[in-house]
C-alpha positions in Angstrom: 11.5 28.0 16.0 10.2 31.5 16.6 8.7 32.7 19.9 5.3 33.1 18.1 5.5 29.5 16.9 6.3 28.2 20.4 3.5 30.1 21.9 1.0 28.9 19.2 2.2 25.3 19.7 1.7 25.6 23.5 -1.9 26.9 23.0 -2.7 24.2 20.4 -1.4 21.4 22.8 -3.5 22.8 25.7 -6.6 22.9 23.6 -6.0 19.4 22.4 -5.5 18.0 25.9 -8.8 19.4 27.1 -10.8 19.4 23.8 -12.0 22.8 24.9 -11.0 26.4 24.5 -11.3 29.4 26.8 -11.4 33.1 25.8 -7.8 33.6 26.8 -6.5 31.0 24.4 -8.8 32.3 21.6 -7.3 35.8 22.2 -3.8 34.5 22.0 -4.4 32.7 18.7 -6.3 35.7 17.3 -3.3 37.9 18.2 -0.9 35.5 16.5 -3.0 34.8 13.3 -5.4 37.8 13.0 -8.3 37.8 10.7 -7.4 34.4 9.2 -8.0 32.9 12.6 -11.5 34.4 12.8 -12.3 32.9 9.4 -10.8 29.6 10.5 -13.0 29.4 13.7 -16.1 30.0 11.5 -15.2 27.1 9.3 -14.5 24.9 12.3 -17.7 25.8 14.2 -19.7 25.1 11.0 -18.2 21.6 11.0 -16.5 22.2 7.7 -13.6 19.9 8.3 -13.5 16.2 7.3 -10.7 13.9 8.3 -10.6 11.3 5.6 -8.7 8.2 6.8 -7.6 5.2 4.8 -8.0 1.8 6.1 -6.1 -0.2 7.2 -3.0 2.2 7.2 -4.7 5.1 9.0 -3.1 7.6 6.7 -5.3 10.7 6.3 -6.0 14.0 4.5 -8.2 16.8 5.6 -11.0 18.2 3.4 -11.9 21.7 4.4 -15.0 23.5 3.0 -14.3 27.0 2.0 -15.5 29.8 4.2 -18.3 30.7 1.8 -19.6 27.1 2.2 -20.2 26.9 -1.6 -18.7 24.1 -3.6 -15.1 25.0 -3.0 -13.2 22.5 -1.0 -9.5 22.4 -0.1 -7.3 19.5 0.9 -4.6 19.7 3.6 -2.0 17.0 3.9 -0.5 16.3 7.4 -1.0 19.9 8.6 1.9 21.0 6.5 0.3 22.3 3.3 -2.9 23.3 1.6 -4.1 23.3 -1.9 -5.4 26.9 -1.7 -3.8 29.9 -3.3 -3.2 31.8 -0.1 -1.1 29.0 1.3 1.8 30.4 -0.8 1.7 34.0 0.5 -0.3 34.2 3.8 -1.3 32.2 6.8 -3.8 29.7 5.4 -7.2 29.8 7.2 -7.9 26.2 6.0 -4.8 24.9 7.9 -5.8 27.0 10.9 -9.4 25.6 10.8 -8.1 22.1 10.5 -5.7 22.6 13.4 -8.4 24.2 15.5 -11.0 21.6 14.8 -8.5 18.8 15.3 -7.5 20.2 18.7 -11.1 20.4 19.7 -11.9 16.9 18.4 -14.4 18.4 16.1 -13.5 17.0 12.7 -16.0 14.8 10.9 -14.4 11.4 10.6 -14.7 9.6 7.3 -13.3 6.1 6.7 -12.4 4.9 3.2 -10.2 2.2 1.8 -6.5 3.1 1.2 -7.2 2.8 -2.5 -10.0 5.4 -2.3 -7.8 7.7 -0.3 -5.2 7.4 -3.0 -7.7 8.4 -5.6 -8.8 11.4 -3.6 -5.1 12.4 -3.0 -4.3 12.1 -6.7 -7.4 14.2 -7.7 -6.1 17.0 -5.5 -2.9 17.0 -7.5 -4.6 16.6 -10.9 -4.8 20.0 -12.5 -5.5 18.8 -16.0 -2.4 16.7 -15.9 -2.3 14.4 -18.9 -0.5 11.7 -17.0 -2.5 11.6 -13.7 -6.0 11.7 -15.3 -5.6 8.4 -17.3 -3.9 6.8 -14.3 -6.9 7.7 -12.1 -9.4 6.4 -14.6 -7.6 3.1 -14.8 -7.3 2.9 -11.0 -11.0 3.8 -10.5 -12.2 1.2 -13.0 -10.0 -1.5 -11.5 -11.5 -0.8 -8.1 -15.1 -0.4 -9.4 -15.1 3.0 -7.7 -17.5 5.3 -9.5 -17.4 8.2 -7.1 -15.5 9.3 -4.1 -17.8 12.1 -3.2 -17.6 12.6 0.5 
């Protein structure tokens, strides 16, 4: 673990323990993550993060609205990856926004069945895949799920 990673983890834990943030902690995170942290805070303050939890297992994924607040939405799985393009080459603002909002307790909580969560997760992986799409249609029809729009 790098020194920057340790510092960031310490700040995230402090924010999570108090569910509040002071200017000093914002400055540290801004120093570590730069312009992407600024963008992430905008997303978080606009309440653009939904934590979608399946019941009864409690498994969850995060749905993050793009910074432009248009129709673009990105999914993050367990704080470790994101479906956006920049995840592969830069610090992902969606992951930062999810971490920031999660630390503040500011995520919108959405409860769905585990089956619905599976459909949502598969849809995030389905990029015109000829195998997943028929599987989703069959799963949705067997569950009588017409829409998982959250």
